[in-house]
Steps between C-alpha positions, in 0.01 A plus 500: 500500500847345498370165374303674224820671387681166483219346298503791254876470458467125440232554234717765335795260483275225359364734232854608408619139472200405284569801279862396457396143420254619237767723348784249494312166475541470120878529546520210749559202268366215716193674644189342350690232308579249770450126459151425626339815361210397279507629143260370236491643148233387259354644185348835593561457875785533749462397865774582748496434875829566687431268794864434602593867463201592719604248767857630510388864522256406777774319692740795470233751608403279796858481623566872453177609669555261791847649551372858477193454719666293773520697824 
């Protein structure tokens, strides 16, 4: 039961961090506007794919989770 408790705490922290990111993401000036993010605007259509932003967020989450889950 101890490991289940740790997993639930970890999921709670992850949900809280995602909630904070969703709340404050519009106020972070560089998030989603990095060089390498694909943005195409044409008549009647806008396509946006934040590939570099996604890679950086993935890298940060990988490092943080490896630090937290290391025994």
